[in-house]
C-alpha positions as CSV (number, residue, x, y, z in Angstrom):
1,M,-94.7,146.0,-106.8
2,A,-90.9,146.4,-106.7
3,T,-89.6,149.8,-107.9
4,L,-88.0,150.1,-111.2
5,E,-84.6,150.7,-109.6
6,S,-84.7,147.8,-107.2
7,L,-85.6,145.4,-109.8
8,I,-82.9,146.4,-112.3
9,G,-80.2,146.9,-109.5
10,L,-81.1,143.4,-108.4
11,V,-80.4,142.1,-111.9
12,N,-77.2,144.3,-111.9
13,R,-76.0,142.6,-108.5
14,I,-76.8,139.1,-109.8
15,Q,-74.8,139.5,-113.0
16,R,-72.1,140.9,-111.2
17,A,-71.9,137.9,-108.9
18,C,-72.3,135.7,-112.0
19,T,-69.2,137.5,-113.4
20,I,-67.1,137.0,-110.2
21,L,-68.1,133.5,-110.1
22,G,-67.3,132.8,-114.0
23,D,-70.8,131.8,-114.4
24,H,-71.1,132.7,-118.1
25,G,-72.6,129.4,-119.5
26,G,-71.5,126.1,-120.5
27,E,-73.9,123.5,-121.2
28,G,-77.4,125.3,-121.4
29,M,-78.2,128.7,-120.7
30,S,-76.4,130.5,-117.8
31,L,-78.0,132.8,-115.3
32,W,-76.0,135.6,-116.8
33,E,-77.6,134.9,-120.2
34,A,-81.0,134.6,-119.1
35,L,-80.8,138.0,-117.6
36,P,-81.3,141.0,-120.1
37,T,-78.4,143.2,-121.1
38,V,-78.0,146.0,-123.7
39,A,-75.4,145.6,-126.3
40,V,-73.9,148.8,-128.0
41,V,-73.5,148.2,-131.7
42,G,-72.3,150.5,-134.4
43,G,-69.7,151.2,-137.2
44,Q,-66.3,152.8,-136.3
45,S,-66.7,156.5,-135.5
46,S,-70.3,156.2,-135.3
47,G,-70.3,158.0,-131.9
48,K,-70.8,155.0,-129.6
49,S,-68.1,156.0,-127.1
50,S,-69.8,159.6,-126.8
51,V,-73.4,157.9,-126.2
52,L,-72.0,155.8,-123.6
53,E,-70.2,158.6,-121.9
54,S,-73.5,160.8,-122.2
55,V,-75.4,157.9,-120.5
56,V,-72.9,157.5,-117.6
57,G,-72.2,161.3,-117.5
58,R,-68.5,160.9,-117.2
59,D,-65.7,161.0,-119.8
60,F,-63.9,157.7,-119.2
61,L,-63.5,155.8,-122.6
62,P,-60.3,155.6,-124.7
63,R,-60.4,157.8,-127.9
64,G,-58.6,157.7,-131.0
65,S,-58.7,156.8,-134.7
66,G,-59.4,153.4,-136.1
67,I,-60.4,150.6,-133.6
68,V,-60.2,152.0,-130.2
69,T,-62.4,149.4,-128.6
70,R,-60.7,146.3,-129.1
71,R,-62.2,144.1,-126.3
72,P,-65.9,143.9,-125.2
73,L,-66.4,146.2,-122.3
74,V,-69.1,145.0,-119.8
75,L,-70.3,148.3,-118.2
76,Q,-72.5,148.0,-115.1
77,L,-74.1,151.2,-113.7
78,H,-75.1,151.3,-110.3
79,K,-77.2,154.2,-108.9
80,T,-76.2,155.1,-105.6
81,E,-78.0,157.6,-103.0
82,G,-75.4,160.3,-103.0
83,G,-71.8,160.0,-102.1
84,A,-68.7,160.1,-104.5
85,E,-68.7,158.5,-107.8
86,Y,-66.2,155.7,-108.5
87,A,-65.3,152.8,-110.6
88,E,-64.2,149.4,-110.2
89,F,-62.7,146.7,-112.4
90,L,-63.4,142.9,-111.8
91,H,-59.7,142.2,-112.5
92,A,-58.7,144.7,-109.6
93,P,-61.6,144.3,-107.3
94,K,-60.0,145.8,-104.3
95,K,-59.1,149.1,-105.8
96,K,-61.7,152.0,-106.5
97,Y,-61.1,154.4,-109.2
98,P,-62.6,158.0,-108.2
99,D,-60.6,159.5,-110.9
100,F,-62.1,158.8,-114.3
101,A,-59.0,159.6,-116.3
102,A,-57.4,156.7,-114.5
103,V,-60.2,154.6,-115.5
104,R,-59.7,155.5,-119.1
105,Q,-56.0,154.6,-118.9
106,E,-56.9,151.2,-117.1
107,I,-59.2,150.3,-119.9
108,A,-56.3,150.8,-122.2
109,D,-53.7,149.3,-120.4
110,E,-55.9,146.2,-119.6
111,T,-56.7,145.9,-123.5
112,D,-53.0,145.9,-124.2
113,R,-52.4,143.3,-121.5
114,I,-54.4,140.8,-123.8
115,T,-54.1,142.1,-127.3
116,G,-50.6,143.9,-127.0
117,K,-50.0,147.2,-128.3
118,T,-51.3,146.2,-131.8
119,K,-54.6,146.7,-133.5
120,Q,-55.6,143.0,-132.8
121,I,-59.0,142.5,-131.2
122,S,-60.0,139.9,-128.4
123,N,-63.3,138.6,-127.2
124,V,-62.1,138.3,-123.7
125,P,-64.2,141.1,-122.0
126,I,-63.2,144.0,-119.5
127,H,-65.9,144.3,-116.6
128,L,-66.2,147.8,-115.3
129,S,-68.8,148.8,-112.6
130,I,-69.4,152.5,-112.0
131,Y,-71.3,153.6,-108.9
132,S,-72.7,157.1,-109.2
133,P,-76.0,159.1,-108.1
134,N,-76.1,160.3,-111.7
135,V,-76.8,157.1,-113.6
136,V,-79.6,154.6,-113.8
137,D,-79.2,150.9,-112.9
138,L,-78.2,149.4,-116.3
139,T,-75.9,146.8,-117.8
140,L,-74.4,147.9,-121.3
141,I,-71.8,146.0,-123.4
142,D,-69.5,148.1,-125.5
143,L,-68.6,146.2,-128.6
144,P,-65.8,147.0,-131.2
145,G,-66.9,149.1,-134.1
146,L,-67.9,147.3,-137.2
147,T,-65.6,148.0,-140.1
148,K,-65.5,147.3,-143.8
149,V,-61.7,147.1,-144.5
150,A,-58.6,146.1,-142.6
151,V,-56.0,148.9,-142.2
152,E,-52.2,148.4,-141.7
153,G,-51.4,146.1,-138.8
154,Q,-54.5,144.3,-139.0
155,P,-55.1,140.8,-140.3
156,E,-57.5,140.5,-143.5
157,S,-59.9,138.7,-141.2
158,I,-60.4,141.5,-139.0
159,V,-63.7,142.5,-140.7
160,E,-65.1,139.1,-140.1
161,D,-63.8,138.6,-136.8
162,I,-65.3,141.8,-135.3
163,E,-68.7,140.9,-136.8
164,M,-68.6,137.4,-135.4
165,M,-67.8,138.8,-132.0
166,V,-70.7,141.2,-132.2
167,R,-73.0,138.7,-133.6
168,S,-72.2,136.4,-130.4
169,Y,-73.7,138.9,-128.1
170,V,-76.7,140.3,-130.2
171,E,-78.0,136.8,-131.5
172,K,-78.9,135.9,-127.8
173,P,-82.6,136.3,-127.3
174,N,-82.1,138.2,-124.0
175,C,-79.8,140.8,-125.6
176,I,-81.1,144.2,-126.1
177,I,-79.6,145.9,-129.3
178,L,-78.6,149.5,-129.1
179,A,-77.8,150.4,-132.6
180,I,-75.8,153.4,-133.2
181,S,-75.9,155.2,-136.6
182,P,-74.6,158.8,-137.3
183,A,-77.1,161.3,-138.7
184,N,-74.7,162.5,-141.4
185,Q,-74.6,159.1,-143.2
186,D,-77.5,157.5,-145.2
187,I,-79.4,155.2,-142.8
188,A,-79.5,152.5,-145.5
189,T,-75.7,152.0,-145.2
190,S,-75.8,151.7,-141.4
191,D,-73.8,148.7,-140.4
192,A,-75.6,148.5,-137.0
193,I,-79.3,148.7,-138.5
194,K,-78.1,146.0,-141.2
195,L,-76.8,143.6,-138.4
196,A,-79.7,144.3,-136.1
197,R,-82.2,143.4,-139.0
198,E,-80.7,140.2,-139.5
199,V,-80.7,139.0,-135.8
200,D,-83.8,140.6,-134.8
201,P,-85.9,141.0,-137.9
202,S,-89.1,141.9,-135.9
203,G,-87.2,144.8,-134.2
204,E,-88.5,144.1,-130.8
205,R,-85.2,144.0,-129.3
206,T,-83.6,146.9,-131.1
207,F,-83.3,150.5,-130.1
208,G,-82.2,153.0,-132.8
209,V,-79.9,155.9,-131.8
210,L,-79.0,158.6,-134.2
211,T,-75.8,160.5,-133.4
212,K,-74.2,163.7,-134.6
213,L,-77.4,165.4,-135.4
214,D,-75.9,168.8,-135.0
215,L,-73.1,167.9,-137.7
216,M,-75.8,167.3,-140.6
217,D,-75.5,169.7,-143.7
218,K,-77.4,172.9,-143.5
219,G,-80.9,172.6,-144.8
220,T,-81.1,168.9,-144.0
221,N,-82.6,167.0,-140.9
222,A,-83.3,163.4,-139.6
223,L,-87.0,163.6,-139.1
224,D,-87.7,161.0,-141.4
225,V,-85.5,158.6,-139.5
226,L,-86.4,159.9,-135.9
227,E,-90.1,159.7,-136.6
228,G,-89.7,156.1,-138.2
229,R,-90.5,156.8,-141.7
230,S,-87.0,155.9,-143.3
231,Y,-86.8,152.7,-141.0
232,K,-89.4,151.8,-138.5
233,L,-88.7,150.0,-135.3
234,Q,-91.0,149.0,-132.6
235,H,-89.2,151.2,-130.2
236,P,-88.8,154.9,-130.9
237,W,-85.8,156.3,-132.3
238,V,-83.6,158.7,-130.1
239,G,-81.4,161.5,-131.2
240,I,-78.2,162.2,-129.6
241,V,-76.1,165.4,-130.0
242,N,-72.2,164.4,-129.4
243,R,-69.8,166.7,-127.5
244,S,-67.9,168.5,-130.2
245,Q,-64.1,167.8,-130.3
246,A,-63.5,171.4,-128.9
247,D,-65.5,170.5,-125.8
248,I,-63.6,167.3,-125.6
249,N,-60.2,169.1,-125.6
250,K,-61.5,171.7,-123.1
251,N,-62.5,168.9,-120.8
252,V,-66.0,170.1,-120.8
253,D,-68.0,168.6,-117.8
254,M,-70.5,165.8,-119.1
255,M,-73.1,167.3,-117.0
256,A,-72.8,170.6,-118.7
257,A,-72.7,168.7,-122.2
258,R,-76.1,167.1,-121.2
259,R,-77.7,170.4,-120.5
260,K,-76.2,171.7,-123.7
261,E,-77.6,168.7,-125.5
262,Q,-81.1,169.4,-124.2
263,E,-80.9,173.1,-125.0
264,Y,-80.0,172.2,-128.7
265,F,-83.2,170.0,-128.9
266,E,-85.6,172.6,-127.2
267,S,-84.4,175.5,-129.3
268,S,-84.1,173.4,-132.6
269,P,-87.0,174.4,-135.1
270,E,-86.7,170.8,-136.6
271,Y,-86.4,168.9,-133.4
272,G,-88.3,171.1,-130.9
273,H,-91.4,168.8,-130.8
274,L,-89.4,165.8,-130.2
275,A,-87.1,167.4,-127.4
276,H,-88.6,165.4,-124.5
277,K,-87.8,162.2,-126.3
278,M,-84.2,163.2,-127.2
279,G,-80.9,163.0,-125.5
280,A,-78.7,160.9,-123.6
281,E,-80.6,161.1,-120.5
282,Y,-83.9,160.2,-122.0
283,L,-82.2,157.2,-123.7
284,A,-80.8,155.9,-120.3
285,K,-84.5,156.1,-118.8
286,L,-86.1,154.6,-121.7
287,L,-83.5,151.6,-121.6
288,S,-84.2,151.4,-118.0
289,R,-88.1,151.2,-118.2
290,H,-87.7,148.6,-121.3
291,L,-85.5,146.5,-118.9
292,E,-87.9,146.6,-116.3
293,T,-90.7,145.3,-118.6
294,V,-88.5,142.6,-120.0
295,I,-87.3,141.6,-116.5
296,R,-90.8,141.3,-115.2
297,Q,-92.0,139.4,-118.3
298,R,-89.0,136.8,-117.9
299,I,-89.1,136.4,-114.2
300,P,-91.2,133.1,-114.4
301,S,-88.5,131.4,-116.8
302,I,-85.5,133.2,-114.6
303,I,-87.0,131.4,-111.6
304,A,-87.5,128.1,-113.5
305,L,-83.8,128.4,-114.6
306,I,-82.6,129.2,-111.1
307,N,-84.6,126.3,-109.6
308,K,-83.1,124.0,-112.3
309,T,-79.6,125.0,-111.7
310,I,-80.2,124.7,-108.0
311,D,-81.0,121.1,-108.3
312,E,-78.2,120.3,-110.8
313,L,-75.7,121.9,-108.2
314,N,-77.1,120.1,-105.4
315,S,-76.9,116.9,-107.3
316,E,-73.1,117.6,-108.1
317,L,-72.3,118.4,-104.5
318,D,-73.8,115.1,-103.5
319,R,-71.8,113.4,-106.3
320,I,-68.4,114.8,-105.2
321,G,-69.4,114.8,-101.5
322,R,-70.3,117.3,-99.1
323,P,-68.0,118.9,-96.6
324,V,-66.8,116.6,-93.7
325,G,-67.5,117.5,-90.3
326,V,-64.6,118.3,-88.1
327,D,-65.2,116.2,-85.1
328,G,-63.7,112.7,-84.8
329,G,-67.4,110.9,-85.0
330,A,-68.1,112.7,-88.1
331,Q,-64.9,111.8,-89.6
332,L,-65.0,108.1,-88.7
333,Y,-68.5,108.1,-90.1
334,T,-67.5,109.4,-93.4
335,I,-64.6,106.9,-93.7
336,L,-67.0,104.2,-92.8
337,E,-69.5,105.2,-95.4
338,M,-66.7,105.5,-98.0
339,C,-65.5,101.9,-97.2
340,R,-69.1,100.5,-97.5
341,A,-69.7,102.3,-101.0
342,F,-66.4,100.7,-102.1
343,D,-67.3,97.2,-100.8
344,R,-70.8,97.5,-102.3
345,I,-69.3,98.1,-105.8
346,F,-66.6,95.3,-105.2
347,R,-69.4,92.8,-104.4
348,E,-71.3,93.9,-107.4
349,H,-68.3,93.1,-109.4
350,L,-68.1,89.7,-107.9
351,E,-71.7,88.9,-108.1
352,G,-72.2,90.0,-111.7
353,G,-73.8,93.8,-111.1
354,R,-70.6,94.8,-112.7
355,P,-68.2,93.0,-115.1
356,G,-65.0,91.1,-113.9
357,G,-66.3,88.5,-111.5
358,D,-67.0,86.3,-114.6
359,R,-63.1,86.0,-115.1
360,I,-62.9,83.8,-111.8
361,Y,-65.3,81.3,-113.4
362,R,-63.1,81.0,-116.5
363,V,-60.1,80.2,-114.4
364,F,-62.2,77.1,-113.2
365,D,-63.7,76.4,-116.5
366,H,-60.8,76.7,-118.8
367,Q,-57.5,77.6,-117.1
368,L,-57.6,74.8,-114.5
369,P,-58.7,72.0,-116.8
370,D,-56.3,73.2,-119.8
371,A,-53.4,72.9,-117.1
372,L,-54.4,69.5,-115.8
373,K,-54.7,68.2,-119.4
374,K,-51.0,69.5,-120.1
375,L,-49.6,67.6,-117.1
376,P,-46.7,65.1,-118.2
377,F,-48.5,61.9,-117.1
378,D,-47.4,60.2,-120.3
379,R,-43.9,60.7,-119.7
380,H,-44.2,60.0,-116.0
381,L,-46.1,56.6,-116.7
382,S,-44.2,55.6,-119.8
383,T,-43.0,52.0,-119.8
384,S,-39.5,52.8,-119.1
385,N,-40.2,55.1,-116.0
386,V,-42.6,52.5,-114.6
387,K,-39.8,50.0,-114.9
388,K,-37.3,52.2,-113.3
389,V,-39.7,53.3,-110.3
390,I,-40.9,49.7,-109.7
391,S,-37.4,48.2,-109.7
392,E,-36.2,51.0,-107.4
393,A,-39.1,50.2,-105.1
394,D,-38.5,46.4,-105.0
395,G,-34.8,46.7,-103.9
396,Y,-32.9,43.4,-104.1
397,Q,-36.0,41.4,-103.9
398,P,-38.6,41.0,-106.3
399,H,-42.4,41.7,-105.7
400,L,-44.3,38.6,-104.5
401,I,-47.9,39.4,-105.6
402,A,-48.1,43.0,-107.0
403,P,-45.6,46.0,-106.8
404,E,-47.4,47.8,-104.1
405,Q,-44.5,50.0,-103.2
406,G,-44.0,50.5,-107.0
407,Y,-47.6,51.7,-107.3
408,R,-47.4,53.9,-104.4
409,R,-44.4,55.6,-105.8
410,L,-46.0,56.2,-109.2
411,I,-49.0,57.4,-107.6
412,D,-47.1,59.8,-105.3
413,G,-45.0,61.1,-108.2
414,S,-48.1,61.7,-110.4
415,L,-50.1,63.5,-107.6
416,G,-47.3,65.9,-107.3
417,F,-47.9,67.3,-110.6
418,F,-51.3,68.4,-109.4
419,K,-49.7,71.1,-107.1
420,G,-48.7,73.4,-109.9
421,P,-52.1,74.0,-111.4
422,A,-53.7,74.1,-108.0
423,E,-51.3,76.8,-106.9
424,A,-51.9,78.6,-110.5
425,S,-55.5,78.8,-109.8
426,V,-55.1,80.3,-106.6
427,D,-52.8,83.0,-108.1
428,A,-55.1,83.6,-111.0
429,V,-58.0,84.3,-108.8
430,H,-55.8,86.5,-106.4
431,S,-54.8,88.6,-109.5
432,I,-58.4,89.0,-110.6
433,L,-59.3,90.1,-107.1
434,K,-56.6,92.6,-106.8
435,E,-57.9,94.1,-110.2
436,L,-61.4,94.3,-108.9
437,V,-60.1,96.0,-106.1
438,R,-58.4,98.5,-108.2
439,K,-61.4,99.0,-110.4
440,S,-63.8,99.2,-107.3
441,I,-61.6,102.1,-106.1
442,V,-61.8,104.0,-109.2
443,E,-65.6,103.6,-109.7
444,T,-66.3,104.5,-106.1
445,Q,-67.2,108.2,-106.8
446,E,-67.2,109.1,-103.2
447,L,-63.7,108.2,-102.8
448,K,-62.4,110.5,-105.6
449,R,-62.1,113.3,-103.0
450,F,-59.8,111.5,-100.7
451,P,-56.6,110.2,-102.2
452,T,-55.1,109.1,-98.9
453,L,-58.2,107.2,-98.1
454,Q,-58.2,105.6,-101.6
455,S,-54.7,104.4,-100.9
456,D,-55.4,103.3,-97.4
457,I,-58.3,100.9,-98.6
458,A,-56.3,99.8,-101.5
459,A,-53.6,98.6,-99.1
460,A,-55.7,97.2,-96.6
461,A,-57.8,95.2,-99.1
462,N,-54.6,93.9,-100.7
463,D,-53.3,92.9,-97.4
464,A,-56.3,90.9,-96.9
465,L,-56.4,89.4,-100.2
466,E,-52.8,88.2,-99.6
467,K,-53.8,86.4,-96.3
468,F,-56.7,84.9,-98.3
469,R,-54.4,83.7,-100.9
470,N,-52.0,81.9,-98.5
471,E,-55.0,80.4,-96.7
472,S,-56.2,79.1,-100.1
473,R,-52.8,78.0,-101.2
474,K,-52.6,75.9,-98.0
475,T,-55.9,74.5,-98.5
476,V,-55.5,73.3,-102.1
477,L,-52.0,71.8,-101.4
478,R,-53.5,69.8,-98.6
479,L,-56.3,68.5,-101.0
480,V,-53.5,67.2,-103.1
481,E,-51.6,65.9,-100.2
482,M,-54.8,64.2,-98.8
483,E,-55.1,62.1,-102.1
484,S,-51.3,61.1,-101.5
485,S,-51.9,60.2,-98.0
486,Y,-54.6,57.7,-98.3
487,L,-55.5,55.9,-101.6
488,T,-58.8,54.5,-102.5
489,V,-58.3,50.9,-102.0
490,E,-61.5,50.0,-103.6
491,F,-60.2,51.1,-106.8
492,F,-57.4,48.6,-106.8
493,R,-59.5,45.8,-105.4
494,K,-61.8,46.3,-108.3
495,L,-58.8,45.8,-110.7
496,Q,-57.9,42.3,-109.1
497,T,-61.5,41.0,-109.9
498,E,-61.3,42.2,-113.5
499,P,-60.7,39.4,-116.1
500,E,-57.8,39.5,-118.2
501,K,-58.5,40.4,-121.8
502,T,-56.0,38.0,-123.6
503,P,-54.6,34.6,-123.2
504,Q,-51.3,36.1,-122.5
505,N,-52.6,38.4,-119.9
506,Q,-54.3,35.3,-118.3
507,A,-51.0,33.4,-118.3
508,Q,-49.4,36.3,-116.6
509,A,-52.2,36.6,-114.1
510,A,-51.6,32.8,-113.2
511,T,-47.9,33.2,-112.8
512,P,-47.5,37.0,-112.0
513,N,-43.7,36.9,-111.2
514,V,-42.8,34.8,-114.5
515,D,-41.3,38.0,-116.0
516,R,-42.0,40.9,-113.7
517,Y,-40.4,43.4,-116.2
518,S,-42.4,42.2,-119.5
519,D,-43.8,45.3,-121.4
520,N,-47.3,44.1,-121.0
521,H,-47.0,43.9,-117.4
522,L,-45.4,47.4,-117.2
523,R,-48.0,48.8,-119.3
524,R,-50.7,47.5,-117.2
525,I,-49.4,48.9,-114.2
526,G,-49.0,52.4,-115.8
527,S,-52.5,52.0,-117.2
528,N,-53.8,51.3,-113.6
529,V,-52.0,54.3,-112.1
530,S,-53.2,56.6,-115.0
531,A,-56.8,55.3,-114.4
532,Y,-56.5,56.1,-110.8
533,I,-54.9,59.5,-111.5
534,S,-57.7,60.5,-114.0
535,M,-60.3,59.7,-111.0
536,V,-58.1,61.9,-108.7
537,C,-57.9,64.5,-111.4
538,E,-61.6,64.8,-111.8
539,T,-62.1,64.9,-107.9
540,L,-59.5,67.8,-108.0
541,R,-61.0,69.6,-110.7
542,N,-64.2,70.0,-108.6
543,T,-62.7,70.6,-105.1
544,I,-59.8,73.0,-106.1
545,P,-62.6,75.6,-107.3
546,K,-64.6,74.8,-104.2
547,A,-61.5,75.5,-101.9
548,V,-60.6,78.7,-103.9
549,V,-64.0,80.1,-103.7
550,F,-64.3,79.3,-100.0
551,C,-61.1,80.6,-99.0
552,Q,-60.7,83.6,-101.2
553,V,-63.7,84.8,-103.1
554,R,-66.2,84.1,-100.3
555,E,-63.8,85.8,-97.6
556,A,-63.2,88.6,-99.8
557,K,-67.0,89.2,-99.9
558,R,-67.5,88.8,-96.3
559,S,-64.5,90.4,-94.7
560,L,-62.3,92.2,-97.1
561,L,-62.2,95.3,-94.8
562,N,-62.7,93.8,-91.4
563,H,-59.3,94.3,-90.2
564,F,-59.2,97.8,-91.7
565,Y,-62.5,98.6,-89.7
566,A,-60.9,97.5,-86.4
567,Q,-57.8,99.6,-87.0
568,V,-59.6,102.8,-88.0
569,G,-62.1,102.3,-84.9
570,R,-58.9,102.8,-82.7
571,R,-57.4,105.8,-84.5
572,E,-57.6,109.2,-83.0
573,K,-59.1,112.3,-84.6
574,E,-55.8,113.7,-86.1
575,Q,-55.2,110.4,-87.7
576,L,-58.7,110.2,-89.2
577,G,-58.3,113.9,-90.3
578,K,-55.1,112.7,-92.3
579,M,-57.0,110.2,-94.0
580,L,-59.5,112.7,-95.3
581,D,-57.1,115.1,-96.8
582,E,-58.9,116.0,-100.2
583,D,-57.6,116.5,-103.5
584,P,-56.9,120.3,-103.8
585,S,-58.7,120.5,-107.2
586,L,-61.7,118.8,-105.8
587,M,-62.0,121.1,-102.7
588,A,-61.7,124.2,-105.1
589,K,-64.5,122.7,-107.3
590,R,-66.7,122.3,-104.3
591,E,-66.1,125.5,-102.9
592,T,-66.9,126.9,-106.6
593,I,-70.1,124.9,-106.6
594,A,-71.0,125.9,-103.1
595,K,-70.7,129.8,-104.1
596,R,-72.5,129.4,-107.2
597,L,-75.5,127.5,-105.1
598,E,-75.2,130.5,-102.7
599,L,-75.5,132.9,-105.5
600,Y,-78.5,131.3,-107.1
601,K,-80.2,130.7,-103.8
602,S,-79.8,134.3,-103.0
603,A,-80.8,135.5,-106.5
604,R,-84.1,133.3,-106.1
605,D,-85.2,134.8,-102.9
606,E,-84.3,138.3,-104.0
607,I,-86.2,138.0,-107.0
608,D,-89.1,136.6,-105.2
609,A,-89.0,139.4,-102.7
610,V,-88.4,142.4,-105.0
611,A,-90.8,141.3,-107.9
612,W,-93.9,140.2,-106.0
613,K,-93.9,142.3,-102.9
């Protein structure tokens, strides 16, 4: 089995790595939160600082009246095998502090950097690591002292603000509460015990620490508390003798203070029988043993959390894309894969897997028919215009049998109106296809990391669509011109065999040139042309969509990026690399995810190796 030091030391290293990577949570529980920590809770002037310094064996915390701890201090103790003692701050990772007076000053300065030289508080923690052969592996969080009233320079909400900050730590199920209470006050009024009882009613996460035992009134003692009669906890109470102010003023060595504390308990008539379970050194070992037990109990759930997070991080890396290889072949492969992903989404839009393609159908089913209905045939085939066109077509000689040239000119003029709706259909479908290209690029998650490649694909796709549009425009205009170049003669032969419907029409049929400009004659010509144009309109209503789909939609599905593929295949490695210049923010995100992934995999391997060997 793993040793106590190796297991807790491992947790310390993992927590420190989590802190460096900013892995403090978010959605769900983070690895930091899954690992147990010890939160030091107490009222102002309860002796919290002295307890911490006694555990560390160094005088390193700022002192003074009122609120001295104005930011949480995450203190990680790392036991070393000999060597010099030193400290490191997370905000100054490359600097070692062998002088603990400098550590005290840096804590004060770093607090002021966030809160200013005021009595305000901040929930942004300071992270401090101490490496020493005189400590046990342990993570402690020193929190601002609980208070009952705001003093001058503090907002009225300071009491509630501090309590909420402290609660945010101690309410977590993996937090061990070190409740500090001074022995010279009634335990029933202890702020720390009151809060611990609320968040940990069973007392299984709470360790009670009684400070200032040497300052109690003569003739009194704290045995009722220390022996669990006044307030019973699941864990034993620990008594602490704080350094006197005189010792602090004289800078008495903390190790000497530890020895003096032990002598006090051993020589005390009241506490002598408890001396082996009293003092800061015993408290540190007690917490370490408990931490080991808690860690062992929670290893399965910690491993499960780590595995779940590893899966999530791998999925996230797959979503935003793995790093691209540096050789030209790998770069070309990546570009082609990005293009295929885009092309797949674009086709899904056209084929109905994603919205957008249905708008093309609406062009054919609504926009084109509506445009055809609005063509000005009534004006073009009015009696006056028919008479004008026929007269101009006959010239100085009247037509003998039928005004054929007049018919042809009226038909040609009518058919010319179809060019507008035909071209409008081409342009409408082109606009839809361009919009689908834009949407497909946005929806292609793999492309988000390559803004230059996004632009290149968009430009290539739009160039291709422009060529398809030009071809489609030529095709639909040819369809119209084809109708003009050869008229359906059977239609007009059929007109010659139709009986006239009135005696007047019959007379005109027998003597067609009696009055070549009569209104009935002109109306009949207009009606015949209108009927022919309606037949052509119905034909074009069916053939224009076919031409547009064939020339634009089908080609967009089949060969949107064909020319781009050919261009990319001829490019050199340097040019390919420029196409794959990633968004810097995405590169930073991938690097962070990769580091977290490495942290979690390393943590899993180390926990497995240490816990079960």
